[in-house]
mmCIF file of the N, C-alpha and C atoms, coordinates in Angstrom:
data_MODEL
# 
_entry.id   MODEL 
# 
loop_
_atom_site.group_PDB 
_atom_site.id 
_atom_site.type_symbol 
_atom_site.label_atom_id 
_atom_site.label_alt_id 
_atom_site.label_comp_id 
_atom_site.label_asym_id 
_atom_site.label_entity_id 
_atom_site.label_seq_id 
_atom_site.pdbx_PDB_ins_code 
_atom_site.Cartn_x 
_atom_site.Cartn_y 
_atom_site.Cartn_z 
_atom_site.occupancy 
_atom_site.B_iso_or_equiv 
_atom_site.pdbx_formal_charge 
_atom_site.auth_seq_id 
_atom_site.auth_comp_id 
_atom_site.auth_asym_id 
_atom_site.auth_atom_id 
_atom_site.pdbx_PDB_model_num 
ATOM 1   N N  . UNK A 1 1  ? 0.830   -1.196  0.000  1.00 0.00 ? 1  UNK A N  1 
ATOM 2   C CA . UNK A 1 1  ? 0.000   0.000   0.000  1.00 0.00 ? 1  UNK A CA 1 
ATOM 3   C C  . UNK A 1 1  ? 0.874   1.259   0.000  1.00 0.00 ? 1  UNK A C  1 
ATOM 4   N N  . UNK A 1 2  ? 1.981   1.215   0.756  1.00 0.00 ? 2  UNK A N  1 
ATOM 5   C CA . UNK A 1 2  ? 2.883   2.376   0.788  1.00 0.00 ? 2  UNK A CA 1 
ATOM 6   C C  . UNK A 1 2  ? 3.490   2.601   -0.584 1.00 0.00 ? 2  UNK A C  1 
ATOM 7   N N  . UNK A 1 3  ? 3.925   1.536   -1.226 1.00 0.00 ? 3  UNK A N  1 
ATOM 8   C CA . UNK A 1 3  ? 4.523   1.653   -2.551 1.00 0.00 ? 3  UNK A CA 1 
ATOM 9   C C  . UNK A 1 3  ? 3.535   2.259   -3.546 1.00 0.00 ? 3  UNK A C  1 
ATOM 10  N N  . UNK A 1 4  ? 2.310   1.812   -3.498 1.00 0.00 ? 4  UNK A N  1 
ATOM 11  C CA . UNK A 1 4  ? 1.295   2.311   -4.420 1.00 0.00 ? 4  UNK A CA 1 
ATOM 12  C C  . UNK A 1 4  ? 0.963   3.773   -4.151 1.00 0.00 ? 4  UNK A C  1 
ATOM 13  N N  . UNK A 1 5  ? 0.723   4.128   -2.879 1.00 0.00 ? 5  UNK A N  1 
ATOM 14  C CA . UNK A 1 5  ? 0.339   5.499   -2.537 1.00 0.00 ? 5  UNK A CA 1 
ATOM 15  C C  . UNK A 1 5  ? 1.460   6.505   -2.777 1.00 0.00 ? 5  UNK A C  1 
ATOM 16  N N  . UNK A 1 6  ? 2.723   6.093   -2.612 1.00 0.00 ? 6  UNK A N  1 
ATOM 17  C CA . UNK A 1 6  ? 3.847   7.007   -2.772 1.00 0.00 ? 6  UNK A CA 1 
ATOM 18  C C  . UNK A 1 6  ? 4.514   6.879   -4.142 1.00 0.00 ? 6  UNK A C  1 
ATOM 19  N N  . UNK A 1 7  ? 3.968   6.063   -5.013 1.00 0.00 ? 7  UNK A N  1 
ATOM 20  C CA . UNK A 1 7  ? 4.537   5.832   -6.351 1.00 0.00 ? 7  UNK A CA 1 
ATOM 21  C C  . UNK A 1 7  ? 5.998   5.413   -6.265 1.00 0.00 ? 7  UNK A C  1 
ATOM 22  N N  . UNK A 1 8  ? 6.255   4.442   -5.389 1.00 0.00 ? 8  UNK A N  1 
ATOM 23  C CA . UNK A 1 8  ? 7.599   3.905   -5.218 1.00 0.00 ? 8  UNK A CA 1 
ATOM 24  C C  . UNK A 1 8  ? 7.590   2.424   -5.565 1.00 0.00 ? 8  UNK A C  1 
ATOM 25  N N  . UNK A 1 9  ? 8.789   1.894   -5.807 1.00 0.00 ? 9  UNK A N  1 
ATOM 26  C CA . UNK A 1 9  ? 8.875   0.448   -5.973 1.00 0.00 ? 9  UNK A CA 1 
ATOM 27  C C  . UNK A 1 9  ? 8.694   -0.184  -4.604 1.00 0.00 ? 9  UNK A C  1 
ATOM 28  N N  . UNK A 1 10 ? 8.360   -1.460  -4.578 1.00 0.00 ? 10 UNK A N  1 
ATOM 29  C CA . UNK A 1 10 ? 8.178   -2.148  -3.294 1.00 0.00 ? 10 UNK A CA 1 
ATOM 30  C C  . UNK A 1 10 ? 9.479   -2.154  -2.502 1.00 0.00 ? 10 UNK A C  1 
ATOM 31  N N  . UNK A 1 11 ? 10.602  -2.277  -3.188 1.00 0.00 ? 11 UNK A N  1 
ATOM 32  C CA . UNK A 1 11 ? 11.908  -2.283  -2.520 1.00 0.00 ? 11 UNK A CA 1 
ATOM 33  C C  . UNK A 1 11 ? 12.181  -0.928  -1.869 1.00 0.00 ? 11 UNK A C  1 
ATOM 34  N N  . UNK A 1 12 ? 11.916  0.161   -2.593 1.00 0.00 ? 12 UNK A N  1 
ATOM 35  C CA . UNK A 1 12 ? 12.142  1.503   -2.048 1.00 0.00 ? 12 UNK A CA 1 
ATOM 36  C C  . UNK A 1 12 ? 11.189  1.801   -0.893 1.00 0.00 ? 12 UNK A C  1 
ATOM 37  N N  . UNK A 1 13 ? 9.939   1.392   -1.020 1.00 0.00 ? 13 UNK A N  1 
ATOM 38  C CA . UNK A 1 13 ? 8.956   1.617   0.042  1.00 0.00 ? 13 UNK A CA 1 
ATOM 39  C C  . UNK A 1 13 ? 9.349   0.843   1.294  1.00 0.00 ? 13 UNK A C  1 
ATOM 40  N N  . UNK A 1 14 ? 9.816   -0.376  1.123  1.00 0.00 ? 14 UNK A N  1 
ATOM 41  C CA . UNK A 1 14 ? 10.249  -1.186  2.252  1.00 0.00 ? 14 UNK A CA 1 
ATOM 42  C C  . UNK A 1 14 ? 11.450  -0.551  2.942  1.00 0.00 ? 14 UNK A C  1 
ATOM 43  N N  . UNK A 1 15 ? 12.394  -0.053  2.168  1.00 0.00 ? 15 UNK A N  1 
ATOM 44  C CA . UNK A 1 15 ? 13.579  0.592   2.736  1.00 0.00 ? 15 UNK A CA 1 
ATOM 45  C C  . UNK A 1 15 ? 13.197  1.868   3.486  1.00 0.00 ? 15 UNK A C  1 
ATOM 46  N N  . UNK A 1 16 ? 12.279  2.650   2.935  1.00 0.00 ? 16 UNK A N  1 
ATOM 47  C CA . UNK A 1 16 ? 11.848  3.892   3.582  1.00 0.00 ? 16 UNK A CA 1 
ATOM 48  C C  . UNK A 1 16 ? 11.119  3.602   4.893  1.00 0.00 ? 16 UNK A C  1 
ATOM 49  N N  . UNK A 1 17 ? 10.235  2.614   4.892  1.00 0.00 ? 17 UNK A N  1 
ATOM 50  C CA . UNK A 1 17 ? 9.507   2.254   6.104  1.00 0.00 ? 17 UNK A CA 1 
ATOM 51  C C  . UNK A 1 17 ? 10.465  1.717   7.160  1.00 0.00 ? 17 UNK A C  1 
ATOM 52  N N  . UNK A 1 18 ? 11.393  0.887   6.758  1.00 0.00 ? 18 UNK A N  1 
ATOM 53  C CA . UNK A 1 18 ? 12.369  0.328   7.684  1.00 0.00 ? 18 UNK A CA 1 
ATOM 54  C C  . UNK A 1 18 ? 13.215  1.432   8.313  1.00 0.00 ? 18 UNK A C  1 
ATOM 55  N N  . UNK A 1 19 ? 13.650  2.396   7.508  1.00 0.00 ? 19 UNK A N  1 
ATOM 56  C CA . UNK A 1 19 ? 14.447  3.512   8.021  1.00 0.00 ? 19 UNK A CA 1 
ATOM 57  C C  . UNK A 1 19 ? 13.633  4.352   9.005  1.00 0.00 ? 19 UNK A C  1 
ATOM 58  N N  . UNK A 1 20 ? 12.372  4.608   8.684  1.00 0.00 ? 20 UNK A N  1 
ATOM 59  C CA . UNK A 1 20 ? 11.515  5.397   9.577  1.00 0.00 ? 20 UNK A CA 1 
ATOM 60  C C  . UNK A 1 20 ? 11.305  4.676   10.910 1.00 0.00 ? 20 UNK A C  1 
ATOM 61  N N  . UNK A 1 21 ? 11.072  3.384   10.864 1.00 0.00 ? 21 UNK A N  1 
ATOM 62  C CA . UNK A 1 21 ? 10.870  2.618   12.092 1.00 0.00 ? 21 UNK A CA 1 
ATOM 63  C C  . UNK A 1 21 ? 12.142  2.562   12.932 1.00 0.00 ? 21 UNK A C  1 
ATOM 64  N N  . UNK A 1 22 ? 13.299  2.475   12.277 1.00 0.00 ? 22 UNK A N  1 
ATOM 65  C CA . UNK A 1 22 ? 14.573  2.486   13.001 1.00 0.00 ? 22 UNK A CA 1 
ATOM 66  C C  . UNK A 1 22 ? 14.773  3.810   13.728 1.00 0.00 ? 22 UNK A C  1 
ATOM 67  N N  . UNK A 1 23 ? 14.456  4.920   13.056 1.00 0.00 ? 23 UNK A N  1 
ATOM 68  C CA . UNK A 1 23 ? 14.602  6.245   13.667 1.00 0.00 ? 23 UNK A CA 1 
ATOM 69  C C  . UNK A 1 23 ? 13.648  6.387   14.859 1.00 0.00 ? 23 UNK A C  1 
ATOM 70  N N  . UNK A 1 24 ? 12.417  5.938   14.707 1.00 0.00 ? 24 UNK A N  1 
ATOM 71  C CA . UNK A 1 24 ? 11.437  6.008   15.795 1.00 0.00 ? 24 UNK A CA 1 
ATOM 72  C C  . UNK A 1 24 ? 11.899  5.165   16.977 1.00 0.00 ? 24 UNK A C  1 
ATOM 73  N N  . UNK A 1 25 ? 12.387  3.953   16.710 1.00 0.00 ? 25 UNK A N  1 
ATOM 74  C CA . UNK A 1 25 ? 12.863  3.065   17.771 1.00 0.00 ? 25 UNK A CA 1 
ATOM 75  C C  . UNK A 1 25 ? 14.030  3.683   18.530 1.00 0.00 ? 25 UNK A C  1 
ATOM 76  N N  . UNK A 1 26 ? 14.990  4.240   17.814 1.00 0.00 ? 26 UNK A N  1 
ATOM 77  C CA . UNK A 1 26 ? 16.149  4.859   18.465 1.00 0.00 ? 26 UNK A CA 1 
ATOM 78  C C  . UNK A 1 26 ? 15.734  6.067   19.297 1.00 0.00 ? 26 UNK A C  1 
ATOM 79  N N  . UNK A 1 27 ? 14.791  6.862   18.796 1.00 0.00 ? 27 UNK A N  1 
ATOM 80  C CA . UNK A 1 27 ? 14.314  8.028   19.548 1.00 0.00 ? 27 UNK A CA 1 
ATOM 81  C C  . UNK A 1 27 ? 13.642  7.586   20.845 1.00 0.00 ? 27 UNK A C  1 
ATOM 82  N N  . UNK A 1 28 ? 12.811  6.551   20.779 1.00 0.00 ? 28 UNK A N  1 
ATOM 83  C CA . UNK A 1 28 ? 12.139  6.057   21.986 1.00 0.00 ? 28 UNK A CA 1 
ATOM 84  C C  . UNK A 1 28 ? 13.149  5.471   22.974 1.00 0.00 ? 28 UNK A C  1 
ATOM 85  N N  . UNK A 1 29 ? 14.164  4.759   22.472 1.00 0.00 ? 29 UNK A N  1 
ATOM 86  C CA . UNK A 1 29 ? 15.194  4.198   23.349 1.00 0.00 ? 29 UNK A CA 1 
ATOM 87  C C  . UNK A 1 29 ? 15.948  5.290   24.092 1.00 0.00 ? 29 UNK A C  1 
ATOM 88  N N  . UNK A 1 30 ? 16.123  6.445   23.456 1.00 0.00 ? 30 UNK A N  1 
ATOM 89  C CA . UNK A 1 30 ? 16.845  7.537   24.098 1.00 0.00 ? 30 UNK A CA 1 
ATOM 90  C C  . UNK A 1 30 ? 15.927  8.414   24.955 1.00 0.00 ? 30 UNK A C  1 
ATOM 91  N N  . UNK A 1 31 ? 14.656  8.026   25.065 1.00 0.00 ? 31 UNK A N  1 
ATOM 92  C CA . UNK A 1 31 ? 13.730  8.744   25.939 1.00 0.00 ? 31 UNK A CA 1 
ATOM 93  C C  . UNK A 1 31 ? 13.002  9.906   25.291 1.00 0.00 ? 31 UNK A C  1 
ATOM 94  N N  . UNK A 1 32 ? 13.140  10.076  24.002 1.00 0.00 ? 32 UNK A N  1 
ATOM 95  C CA . UNK A 1 32 ? 12.463  11.166  23.307 1.00 0.00 ? 32 UNK A CA 1 
ATOM 96  C C  . UNK A 1 32 ? 11.015  10.808  23.008 1.00 0.00 ? 32 UNK A C  1 
ATOM 97  N N  . UNK A 1 33 ? 10.210  11.836  22.795 1.00 0.00 ? 33 UNK A N  1 
ATOM 98  C CA . UNK A 1 33 ? 8.826   11.669  22.370 1.00 0.00 ? 33 UNK A CA 1 
ATOM 99  C C  . UNK A 1 33 ? 8.791   11.789  20.849 1.00 0.00 ? 33 UNK A C  1 
ATOM 100 N N  . UNK A 1 34 ? 7.980   10.944  20.197 1.00 0.00 ? 34 UNK A N  1 
ATOM 101 C CA . UNK A 1 34 ? 7.908   10.937  18.743 1.00 0.00 ? 34 UNK A CA 1 
ATOM 102 C C  . UNK A 1 34 ? 6.489   11.277  18.316 1.00 0.00 ? 34 UNK A C  1 
ATOM 103 N N  . UNK A 1 35 ? 6.337   12.340  17.533 1.00 0.00 ? 35 UNK A N  1 
ATOM 104 C CA . UNK A 1 35 ? 5.034   12.734  17.016 1.00 0.00 ? 35 UNK A CA 1 
ATOM 105 C C  . UNK A 1 35 ? 4.823   12.170  15.623 1.00 0.00 ? 35 UNK A C  1 
ATOM 106 N N  . UNK A 1 36 ? 3.694   11.529  15.415 1.00 0.00 ? 36 UNK A N  1 
ATOM 107 C CA . UNK A 1 36 ? 3.324   11.006  14.101 1.00 0.00 ? 36 UNK A CA 1 
ATOM 108 C C  . UNK A 1 36 ? 2.085   11.785  13.647 1.00 0.00 ? 36 UNK A C  1 
ATOM 109 N N  . UNK A 1 37 ? 2.253   12.758  12.753 1.00 0.00 ? 37 UNK A N  1 
ATOM 110 C CA . UNK A 1 37 ? 1.148   13.618  12.351 1.00 0.00 ? 37 UNK A CA 1 
ATOM 111 C C  . UNK A 1 37 ? -0.066  12.820  11.889 1.00 0.00 ? 37 UNK A C  1 
ATOM 112 N N  . UNK A 1 38 ? -1.213  13.159  12.442 1.00 0.00 ? 38 UNK A N  1 
ATOM 113 C CA . UNK A 1 38 ? -2.458  12.494  12.083 1.00 0.00 ? 38 UNK A CA 1 
ATOM 114 C C  . UNK A 1 38 ? -2.698  11.194  12.821 1.00 0.00 ? 38 UNK A C  1 
ATOM 115 N N  . UNK A 1 39 ? -1.689  10.678  13.521 1.00 0.00 ? 39 UNK A N  1 
ATOM 116 C CA . UNK A 1 39 ? -1.834  9.415   14.245 1.00 0.00 ? 39 UNK A CA 1 
ATOM 117 C C  . UNK A 1 39 ? -1.772  9.633   15.743 1.00 0.00 ? 39 UNK A C  1 
ATOM 118 N N  . UNK A 1 40 ? -0.723  10.301  16.214 1.00 0.00 ? 40 UNK A N  1 
ATOM 119 C CA . UNK A 1 40 ? -0.603  10.553  17.642 1.00 0.00 ? 40 UNK A CA 1 
ATOM 120 C C  . UNK A 1 40 ? 0.833   10.737  18.062 1.00 0.00 ? 40 UNK A C  1 
ATOM 121 N N  . UNK A 1 41 ? 1.072   10.611  19.363 1.00 0.00 ? 41 UNK A N  1 
ATOM 122 C CA . UNK A 1 41 ? 2.387   10.822  19.937 1.00 0.00 ? 41 UNK A CA 1 
ATOM 123 C C  . UNK A 1 41 ? 2.812   9.582   20.712 1.00 0.00 ? 41 UNK A C  1 
ATOM 124 N N  . UNK A 1 42 ? 3.993   9.078   20.394 1.00 0.00 ? 42 UNK A N  1 
ATOM 125 C CA . UNK A 1 42 ? 4.565   7.935   21.094 1.00 0.00 ? 42 UNK A CA 1 
ATOM 126 C C  . UNK A 1 42 ? 5.529   8.440   22.162 1.00 0.00 ? 42 UNK A C  1 
ATOM 127 N N  . UNK A 1 43 ? 5.472   7.851   23.336 1.00 0.00 ? 43 UNK A N  1 
ATOM 128 C CA . UNK A 1 43 ? 6.399   8.208   24.401 1.00 0.00 ? 43 UNK A CA 1 
ATOM 129 C C  . UNK A 1 43 ? 6.671   6.980   25.257 1.00 0.00 ? 43 UNK A C  1 
ATOM 130 N N  . UNK A 1 44 ? 7.741   7.042   26.039 1.00 0.00 ? 44 UNK A N  1 
ATOM 131 C CA . UNK A 1 44 ? 8.105   5.952   26.942 1.00 0.00 ? 44 UNK A CA 1 
ATOM 132 C C  . UNK A 1 44 ? 7.733   6.373   28.348 1.00 0.00 ? 44 UNK A C  1 
ATOM 133 N N  . UNK A 1 45 ? 7.022   5.504   29.051 1.00 0.00 ? 45 UNK A N  1 
ATOM 134 C CA . UNK A 1 45 ? 6.627   5.784   30.421 1.00 0.00 ? 45 UNK A CA 1 
ATOM 135 C C  . UNK A 1 45 ? 7.160   4.690   31.336 1.00 0.00 ? 45 UNK A C  1 
ATOM 136 N N  . UNK A 1 46 ? 7.581   5.097   32.522 1.00 0.00 ? 46 UNK A N  1 
ATOM 137 C CA . UNK A 1 46 ? 8.084   4.142   33.511 1.00 0.00 ? 46 UNK A CA 1 
ATOM 138 C C  . UNK A 1 46 ? 6.899   3.513   34.240 1.00 0.00 ? 46 UNK A C  1 
ATOM 139 N N  . UNK A 1 47 ? 7.022   2.232   34.550 1.00 0.00 ? 47 UNK A N  1 
ATOM 140 C CA . UNK A 1 47 ? 6.001   1.558   35.350 1.00 0.00 ? 47 UNK A CA 1 
ATOM 141 C C  . UNK A 1 47 ? 6.616   1.182   36.691 1.00 0.00 ? 47 UNK A C  1 
ATOM 142 N N  . UNK A 1 48 ? 5.852   1.292   37.740 1.00 0.00 ? 48 UNK A N  1 
ATOM 143 C CA . UNK A 1 48 ? 6.326   0.975   39.082 1.00 0.00 ? 48 UNK A CA 1 
ATOM 144 C C  . UNK A 1 48 ? 6.265   -0.533  39.323 1.00 0.00 ? 48 UNK A C  1 
ATOM 145 N N  . UNK A 1 49 ? 7.092   -0.994  40.236 1.00 0.00 ? 49 UNK A N  1 
ATOM 146 C CA . UNK A 1 49 ? 7.016   -2.396  40.648 1.00 0.00 ? 49 UNK A CA 1 
ATOM 147 C C  . UNK A 1 49 ? 5.676   -2.607  41.343 1.00 0.00 ? 49 UNK A C  1 
ATOM 148 N N  . UNK A 1 50 ? 5.111   -3.785  41.162 1.00 0.00 ? 50 UNK A N  1 
ATOM 149 C CA . UNK A 1 50 ? 3.796   -4.043  41.763 1.00 0.00 ? 50 UNK A CA 1 
ATOM 150 C C  . UNK A 1 50 ? 3.633   -5.530  42.019 1.00 0.00 ? 50 UNK A C  1 
ATOM 151 N N  . UNK A 1 51 ? 2.618   -5.843  42.789 1.00 0.00 ? 51 UNK A N  1 
ATOM 152 C CA . UNK A 1 51 ? 2.323   -7.235  43.086 1.00 0.00 ? 51 UNK A CA 1 
ATOM 153 C C  . UNK A 1 51 ? 1.222   -7.711  42.149 1.00 0.00 ? 51 UNK A C  1 
ATOM 154 N N  . UNK A 1 52 ? 1.376   -8.925  41.636 1.00 0.00 ? 52 UNK A N  1 
ATOM 155 C CA . UNK A 1 52 ? 0.386   -9.496  40.744 1.00 0.00 ? 52 UNK A CA 1 
ATOM 156 C C  . UNK A 1 52 ? 0.022   -10.903 41.189 1.00 0.00 ? 52 UNK A C  1 
ATOM 157 N N  . UNK A 1 53 ? -0.862  -11.524 40.432 1.00 0.00 ? 53 UNK A N  1 
ATOM 158 C CA . UNK A 1 53 ? -1.306  -12.883 40.733 1.00 0.00 ? 53 UNK A CA 1 
ATOM 159 C C  . UNK A 1 53 ? -1.066  -13.744 39.500 1.00 0.00 ? 53 UNK A C  1 
ATOM 160 N N  . UNK A 1 54 ? -0.388  -14.876 39.679 1.00 0.00 ? 54 UNK A N  1 
ATOM 161 C CA . UNK A 1 54 ? -0.126  -15.792 38.575 1.00 0.00 ? 54 UNK A CA 1 
ATOM 162 C C  . UNK A 1 54 ? -1.439  -16.496 38.211 1.00 0.00 ? 54 UNK A C  1 
ATOM 163 N N  . UNK A 1 55 ? -1.855  -16.401 36.948 1.00 0.00 ? 55 UNK A N  1 
ATOM 164 C CA . UNK A 1 55 ? -3.103  -17.037 36.527 1.00 0.00 ? 55 UNK A CA 1 
ATOM 165 C C  . UNK A 1 55 ? -3.050  -18.548 36.740 1.00 0.00 ? 55 UNK A C  1 
ATOM 166 N N  . UNK A 1 56 ? -4.143  -19.109 37.168 1.00 0.00 ? 56 UNK A N  1 
ATOM 167 C CA . UNK A 1 56 ? -4.240  -20.549 37.330 1.00 0.00 ? 56 UNK A CA 1 
ATOM 168 C C  . UNK A 1 56 ? -3.859  -21.052 38.704 1.00 0.00 ? 56 UNK A C  1 
ATOM 169 N N  . UNK A 1 57 ? -2.830  -20.438 39.313 1.00 0.00 ? 57 UNK A N  1 
ATOM 170 C CA . UNK A 1 57 ? -2.379  -20.929 40.619 1.00 0.00 ? 57 UNK A CA 1 
ATOM 171 C C  . UNK A 1 57 ? -2.730  -19.973 41.748 1.00 0.00 ? 57 UNK A C  1 
ATOM 172 N N  . UNK A 1 58 ? -3.106  -18.755 41.428 1.00 0.00 ? 58 UNK A N  1 
ATOM 173 C CA . UNK A 1 58 ? -3.410  -17.693 42.400 1.00 0.00 ? 58 UNK A CA 1 
ATOM 174 C C  . UNK A 1 58 ? -2.219  -17.354 43.279 1.00 0.00 ? 58 UNK A C  1 
ATOM 175 N N  . UNK A 1 59 ? -1.013  -17.728 42.836 1.00 0.00 ? 59 UNK A N  1 
ATOM 176 C CA . UNK A 1 59 ? 0.208   -17.414 43.571 1.00 0.00 ? 59 UNK A CA 1 
ATOM 177 C C  . UNK A 1 59 ? 0.526   -15.927 43.393 1.00 0.00 ? 59 UNK A C  1 
ATOM 178 N N  . UNK A 1 60 ? 0.853   -15.259 44.490 1.00 0.00 ? 60 UNK A N  1 
ATOM 179 C CA . UNK A 1 60 ? 1.211   -13.843 44.410 1.00 0.00 ? 60 UNK A CA 1 
ATOM 180 C C  . UNK A 1 60 ? 2.660   -13.734 43.945 1.00 0.00 ? 60 UNK A C  1 
ATOM 181 N N  . UNK A 1 61 ? 2.880   -12.851 42.970 1.00 0.00 ? 61 UNK A N  1 
ATOM 182 C CA . UNK A 1 61 ? 4.220   -12.653 42.428 1.00 0.00 ? 61 UNK A CA 1 
ATOM 183 C C  . UNK A 1 61 ? 4.542   -11.166 42.419 1.00 0.00 ? 61 UNK A C  1 
ATOM 184 N N  . UNK A 1 62 ? 5.833   -10.858 42.412 1.00 0.00 ? 62 UNK A N  1 
ATOM 185 C CA . UNK A 1 62 ? 6.272   -9.469  42.331 1.00 0.00 ? 62 UNK A CA 1 
ATOM 186 C C  . UNK A 1 62 ? 6.619   -9.165  40.877 1.00 0.00 ? 62 UNK A C  1 
ATOM 187 N N  . UNK A 1 63 ? 5.997   -8.142  40.315 1.00 0.00 ? 63 UNK A N  1 
ATOM 188 C CA . UNK A 1 63 ? 6.260   -7.719  38.951 1.00 0.00 ? 63 UNK A CA 1 
ATOM 189 C C  . UNK A 1 63 ? 7.246   -6.556  39.036 1.00 0.00 ? 63 UNK A C  1 
ATOM 190 N N  . UNK A 1 64 ? 8.403   -6.665  38.391 1.00 0.00 ? 64 UNK A N  1 
ATOM 191 C CA . UNK A 1 64 ? 9.420   -5.617  38.522 1.00 0.00 ? 64 UNK A CA 1 
ATOM 192 C C  . UNK A 1 64 ? 9.038   -4.333  37.789 1.00 0.00 ? 64 UNK A C  1 
ATOM 193 N N  . UNK A 1 65 ? 9.672   -3.235  38.196 1.00 0.00 ? 65 UNK A N  1 
ATOM 194 C CA . UNK A 1 65 ? 9.480   -1.962  37.506 1.00 0.00 ? 65 UNK A CA 1 
ATOM 195 C C  . UNK A 1 65 ? 10.018  -2.097  36.090 1.00 0.00 ? 65 UNK A C  1 
ATOM 196 N N  . UNK A 1 66 ? 9.515   -1.295  35.191 1.00 0.00 ? 66 UNK A N  1 
ATOM 197 C CA . UNK A 1 66 ? 9.963   -1.368  33.808 1.00 0.00 ? 66 UNK A CA 1 
ATOM 198 C C  . UNK A 1 66 ? 9.554   -0.140  33.032 1.00 0.00 ? 66 UNK A C  1 
ATOM 199 N N  . UNK A 1 67 ? 9.561   -0.257  31.728 1.00 0.00 ? 67 UNK A N  1 
ATOM 200 C CA . UNK A 1 67 ? 9.159   0.830   30.838 1.00 0.00 ? 67 UNK A CA 1 
ATOM 201 C C  . UNK A 1 67 ? 8.190   0.271   29.815 1.00 0.00 ? 67 UNK A C  1 
ATOM 202 N N  . UNK A 1 68 ? 7.319   1.163   29.311 1.00 0.00 ? 68 UNK A N  1 
ATOM 203 C CA . UNK A 1 68 ? 6.385   0.762   28.268 1.00 0.00 ? 68 UNK A CA 1 
ATOM 204 C C  . UNK A 1 68 ? 6.195   1.915   27.300 1.00 0.00 ? 68 UNK A C  1 
ATOM 205 N N  . UNK A 1 69 ? 5.798   1.595   26.097 1.00 0.00 ? 69 UNK A N  1 
ATOM 206 C CA . UNK A 1 69 ? 5.529   2.621   25.092 1.00 0.00 ? 69 UNK A CA 1 
ATOM 207 C C  . UNK A 1 69 ? 4.063   3.000   25.188 1.00 0.00 ? 69 UNK A C  1 
ATOM 208 N N  . UNK A 1 70 ? 3.819   4.301   25.173 1.00 0.00 ? 70 UNK A N  1 
ATOM 209 C CA . UNK A 1 70 ? 2.461   4.812   25.280 1.00 0.00 ? 70 UNK A CA 1 
ATOM 210 C C  . UNK A 1 70 ? 2.129   5.596   24.008 1.00 0.00 ? 70 UNK A C  1 
ATOM 211 N N  . UNK A 1 71 ? 0.901   5.459   23.526 1.00 0.00 ? 71 UNK A N  1 
ATOM 212 C CA . UNK A 1 71 ? 0.441   6.206   22.361 1.00 0.00 ? 71 UNK A CA 1 
ATOM 213 C C  . UNK A 1 71 ? -0.726  7.083   22.775 1.00 0.00 ? 71 UNK A C  1 
ATOM 214 N N  . UNK A 1 72 ? -0.547  8.395   22.593 1.00 0.00 ? 72 UNK A N  1 
ATOM 215 C CA . UNK A 1 72 ? -1.653  9.331   22.798 1.00 0.00 ? 72 UNK A CA 1 
ATOM 216 C C  . UNK A 1 72 ? -2.215  9.603   21.401 1.00 0.00 ? 72 UNK A C  1 
ATOM 217 N N  . UNK A 1 73 ? -3.414  9.118   21.150 1.00 0.00 ? 73 UNK A N  1 
ATOM 218 C CA . UNK A 1 73 ? -4.019  9.182   19.822 1.00 0.00 ? 73 UNK A CA 1 
ATOM 219 C C  . UNK A 1 73 ? -4.398  10.624  19.478 1.00 0.00 ? 73 UNK A C  1 
ATOM 220 N N  . UNK A 1 74 ? -4.131  11.022  18.244 1.00 0.00 ? 74 UNK A N  1 
ATOM 221 C CA . UNK A 1 74 ? -4.463  12.358  17.758 1.00 0.00 ? 74 UNK A CA 1 
ATOM 222 C C  . UNK A 1 74 ? -5.984  12.547  17.733 1.00 0.00 ? 74 UNK A C  1 
ATOM 223 N N  . UNK A 1 75 ? -6.418  13.757  18.009 1.00 0.00 ? 75 UNK A N  1 
ATOM 224 C CA . UNK A 1 75 ? -7.842  14.061  18.074 1.00 0.00 ? 75 UNK A CA 1 
ATOM 225 C C  . UNK A 1 75 ? -8.537  13.775  16.742 1.00 0.00 ? 75 UNK A C  1 
ATOM 226 N N  . UNK A 1 76 ? -7.902  14.125  15.625 1.00 0.00 ? 76 UNK A N  1 
ATOM 227 C CA . UNK A 1 76 ? -8.512  13.886  14.306 1.00 0.00 ? 76 UNK A CA 1 
ATOM 228 C C  . UNK A 1 76 ? -8.734  12.398  14.047 1.00 0.00 ? 76 UNK A C  1 
ATOM 229 N N  . UNK A 1 77 ? -7.779  11.576  14.407 1.00 0.00 ? 77 UNK A N  1 
ATOM 230 C CA . UNK A 1 77 ? -7.923  10.140  14.228 1.00 0.00 ? 77 UNK A CA 1 
ATOM 231 C C  . UNK A 1 77 ? -9.002  9.596   15.139 1.00 0.00 ? 77 UNK A C  1 
ATOM 232 N N  . UNK A 1 78 ? -9.019  10.069  16.357 1.00 0.00 ? 78 UNK A N  1 
ATOM 233 C CA . UNK A 1 78 ? -10.029 9.600   17.327 1.00 0.00 ? 78 UNK A CA 1 
ATOM 234 C C  . UNK A 1 78 ? -11.441 9.919   16.834 1.00 0.00 ? 78 UNK A C  1 
ATOM 235 N N  . UNK A 1 79 ? -11.616 11.116  16.275 1.00 0.00 ? 79 UNK A N  1 
ATOM 236 C CA . UNK A 1 79 ? -12.940 11.511  15.761 1.00 0.00 ? 79 UNK A CA 1 
ATOM 237 C C  . UNK A 1 79 ? -13.335 10.678  14.541 1.00 0.00 ? 79 UNK A C  1 
ATOM 238 N N  . UNK A 1 80 ? -12.364 10.319  13.702 1.00 0.00 ? 80 UNK A N  1 
ATOM 239 C CA . UNK A 1 80 ? -12.695 9.597   12.478 1.00 0.00 ? 80 UNK A CA 1 
ATOM 240 C C  . UNK A 1 80 ? -13.029 8.130   12.737 1.00 0.00 ? 80 UNK A C  1 
ATOM 241 N N  . UNK A 1 81 ? -12.650 7.618   13.906 1.00 0.00 ? 81 UNK A N  1 
ATOM 242 C CA . UNK A 1 81 ? -12.967 6.226   14.228 1.00 0.00 ? 81 UNK A CA 1 
ATOM 243 C C  . UNK A 1 81 ? -14.351 6.188   14.809 1.00 0.00 ? 81 UNK A C  1 
# 
């Protein structure tokens, strides 16, 4: 679909998408926020350590602190859905 919409060969479209995803990944790894016009904003948020329950056994487990990617959806996209 990208190749067709941008009038590119499939090879060029694949290379462009791969490069864009690499740049986004590196920006998120370095803690930057990434804006995707018309889609939303990607950011990394820290999660606190917490207690959880293992499914099936009801055993209480400790879930370590970590990071997750968050997407704040753009208002235009939200309205169109």
